[in-house]
C-alpha positions as CSV (number, residue, x, y, z in Angstrom):
1,G,-0.2,8.1,19.7
2,Y,0.9,10.5,22.4
3,W,2.1,10.6,26.0
4,Y,2.3,13.0,28.8
5,Y,3.3,13.3,32.5
6,S,1.0,14.3,35.3
7,G,0.9,13.7,39.1
8,G,3.8,11.2,39.2
9,R,2.5,9.1,36.3
10,Y,3.2,8.8,32.6
11,Y,0.1,8.5,30.5
12,F,0.1,6.8,27.1
13,D,-2.5,6.7,24.3
14,I,-1.5,4.5,21.4
15,E,-3.6,4.1,18.3
16,A,-3.0,1.8,15.2
17,R,-5.0,1.2,12.1
18,D,-4.7,-1.8,9.7
19,H,-6.1,-0.7,6.4
20,D,-4.9,-3.4,4.0
21,R,-7.0,-6.5,3.5
22,D,-4.3,-9.2,3.7
23,R,-5.8,-10.9,6.8
24,Q,-2.7,-10.1,8.9
25,N,-2.9,-8.1,12.0
26,T,-1.0,-4.9,12.9
27,Y,1.1,-5.2,16.1
28,V,2.5,-2.6,18.4
29,D,5.2,-3.5,21.0
30,F,5.5,-1.0,23.8
31,S,8.6,-1.5,26.0
32,Y,9.5,0.5,29.0
33,H,12.6,0.5,31.2
34,D,12.7,0.8,35.0
35,N,14.8,-0.5,37.9
36,G,13.6,-4.0,37.1
37,G,14.9,-3.9,33.4
38,W,12.8,-3.9,30.2
39,H,9.1,-4.8,30.2
40,T,7.1,-5.3,27.0
41,R,3.4,-5.1,26.3
42,R,2.1,-6.2,22.8
43,F,-1.1,-4.8,21.3
44,S,-2.7,-6.0,18.1
45,T,-5.6,-5.1,15.8
46,G,-7.1,-6.3,12.5
47,G,-8.7,-2.9,12.0
48,H,-8.5,-0.1,14.5
49,G,-7.1,-0.3,18.0
50,E,-6.6,2.3,20.7
51,W,-4.9,1.5,24.0
52,K,-4.7,3.9,27.0
53,F,-2.6,3.1,30.1
54,N,-0.3,4.7,32.6
55,I,2.9,3.9,34.4
56,S,4.1,5.2,37.7
57,A,7.2,7.4,37.7
58,R,8.3,5.6,40.8
59,G,10.5,2.5,40.4
60,G,13.0,4.2,38.2
61,F,11.0,4.5,35.0
62,D,13.4,6.2,32.7
63,G,12.4,5.6,29.1
64,F,10.3,3.7,26.6
65,R,10.4,2.5,23.0
66,T,7.8,1.3,20.5
67,H,7.7,-0.3,17.2
68,I,5.0,-1.5,14.8
69,G,4.8,-4.6,12.7
70,E,2.4,-6.7,10.6
71,G,2.1,-10.4,10.0
72,N,1.2,-13.5,11.7
73,N,2.4,-15.0,15.0
74,R,5.5,-16.5,13.4
75,D,6.8,-13.7,11.2
76,F,6.3,-10.0,11.8
77,D,7.5,-7.3,9.4
78,W,8.8,-5.0,12.2
79,G,9.5,-1.3,11.5
80,N,12.2,0.8,13.2
81,Y,12.1,1.5,16.9
82,Y,11.0,4.9,18.2
83,G,12.6,5.5,21.6
84,H,12.5,8.2,24.3
85,S,14.7,8.5,27.4
86,F,14.3,10.7,30.4
């Protein structure tokens, strides 16, 4: 995926593909930090998923992190975090 800043908002485009045939979904956790602390949005796909959203720079938005995993709702095989701070 990618992200950019424009007009006081951060825009995100996240894409994930689940190519194996093990009947488990791929999950992407997107967490961002602002004056209210950390907030997490979880996305999932059993094939191909693309999610586009934006977050206002107001409210103290100062960074985000993502990580990807695969599994069922009890056990995810999470990868490492990718983080970015401003």
